[in-house]
C-alpha positions as YAML, in Angstrom:
chain: A
units: angstrom
residues:
- id: 1
  name: MET
  ca: [0.10, -0.11, 0.08]
- id: 2
  name: SER
  ca: [1.53, 3.18, -1.00]
- id: 3
  name: ALA
  ca: [2.16, 6.12, 1.79]
- id: 4
  name: ASN
  ca: [-0.64, 8.22, 0.91]
- id: 5
  name: LYS
  ca: [-3.43, 5.59, 0.38]
- id: 6
  name: GLN
  ca: [-5.00, 4.91, 4.03]
- id: 7
  name: ALA
  ca: [-6.99, 1.73, 4.14]
- id: 8
  name: THR
  ca: [-10.77, 2.47, 4.77]
- id: 9
  name: VAL
  ca: [-13.76, 0.59, 5.90]
- id: 10
  name: ARG
  ca: [-17.51, 1.38, 5.16]
- id: 11
  name: VAL
  ca: [-20.05, 1.08, 8.08]
- id: 12
  name: THR
  ca: [-23.44, 1.09, 7.53]
- id: 13
  name: LEU
  ca: [-25.97, 1.23, 10.88]
- id: 14
  name: GLU
  ca: [-28.52, -1.47, 10.46]
- id: 15
  name: LYS
  ca: [-30.47, -1.42, 13.74]
- id: 16
  name: SER
  ca: [-31.32, 2.00, 15.90]
- id: 17
  name: VAL
  ca: [-29.31, 2.93, 18.75]
- id: 18
  name: ALA
  ca: [-32.82, 3.54, 20.93]
- id: 19
  name: GLY
  ca: [-32.49, 1.93, 23.76]
- id: 20
  name: GLN
  ca: [-28.78, 1.37, 23.96]
- id: 21
  name: LEU
  ca: [-26.32, 2.65, 26.22]
- id: 22
  name: LYS
  ca: [-25.01, 5.86, 26.08]
- id: 23
  name: SER
  ca: [-21.54, 4.97, 25.54]
- id: 24
  name: ILE
  ca: [-22.39, 2.87, 22.18]
- id: 25
  name: ALA
  ca: [-24.96, 5.54, 21.09]
- id: 26
  name: ALA
  ca: [-21.77, 7.71, 21.57]
- id: 27
  name: SER
  ca: [-19.60, 5.40, 19.58]
- id: 28
  name: VAL
  ca: [-22.22, 5.29, 16.61]
- id: 29
  name: ARG
  ca: [-22.05, 8.89, 16.47]
- id: 30
  name: GLY
  ca: [-18.53, 9.11, 16.57]
- id: 31
  name: LEU
  ca: [-18.33, 6.98, 13.43]
- id: 32
  name: GLY
  ca: [-20.53, 9.69, 11.87]
- id: 33
  name: LEU
  ca: [-24.09, 7.44, 11.88]
- id: 34
  name: ARG
  ca: [-26.93, 9.28, 12.45]
- id: 35
  name: ARG
  ca: [-29.72, 6.94, 11.14]
- id: 36
  name: ARG
  ca: [-30.68, 3.55, 10.09]
- id: 37
  name: HIS
  ca: [-29.06, 2.69, 6.96]
- id: 38
  name: GLN
  ca: [-26.68, 5.03, 6.74]
- id: 39
  name: THR
  ca: [-23.32, 4.38, 5.30]
- id: 40
  name: VAL
  ca: [-20.03, 6.12, 5.77]
- id: 41
  name: THR
  ca: [-16.44, 5.84, 4.70]
- id: 42
  name: VAL
  ca: [-14.05, 6.02, 7.64]
- id: 43
  name: ALA
  ca: [-10.29, 5.61, 8.28]
- id: 44
  name: ASP
  ca: [-9.20, 1.98, 9.15]
- id: 45
  name: THR
  ca: [-7.47, 2.95, 12.25]
- id: 46
  name: VAL
  ca: [-7.46, 1.52, 16.10]
- id: 47
  name: GLU
  ca: [-9.74, 4.19, 17.51]
- id: 48
  name: ASN
  ca: [-12.73, 3.65, 14.57]
- id: 49
  name: ARG
  ca: [-12.17, 0.00, 15.46]
- id: 50
  name: GLY
  ca: [-12.81, 0.65, 18.95]
- id: 51
  name: MET
  ca: [-16.12, 2.30, 18.37]
- id: 52
  name: ILE
  ca: [-17.14, -0.40, 15.48]
- id: 53
  name: ARG
  ca: [-16.42, -3.02, 18.30]
- id: 54
  name: ALA
  ca: [-18.43, -1.30, 20.93]
- id: 55
  name: ALA
  ca: [-21.50, -1.22, 18.27]
- id: 56
  name: ARG
  ca: [-20.77, -4.45, 16.46]
- id: 57
  name: HIS
  ca: [-24.53, -5.76, 17.25]
- id: 58
  name: LEU
  ca: [-25.99, -2.63, 15.50]
- id: 59
  name: VAL
  ca: [-23.59, -1.94, 12.24]
- id: 60
  name: LYS
  ca: [-22.33, -3.73, 9.36]
- id: 61
  name: VAL
  ca: [-18.77, -3.19, 8.37]
- id: 62
  name: GLU
  ca: [-17.14, -3.84, 4.48]
- id: 63
  name: ASN
  ca: [-13.77, -3.14, 3.27]
- id: 64
  name: ALA
  ca: [-13.67, -0.37, 0.78]
...
């Protein structure tokens, strides 16, 4: 992988954050997701992977 090309992942919010712990909802918001079925592309970093792991039961992850 070249130095200027950073790995990314596509994250889709499959289920609602209603009724979830505030920390889980905050992780979803931190990824840039606001509503169900919304998809965002985020950098594949340790921090983003941690937020994805916290909300793994709500999101779908694909390599981009």
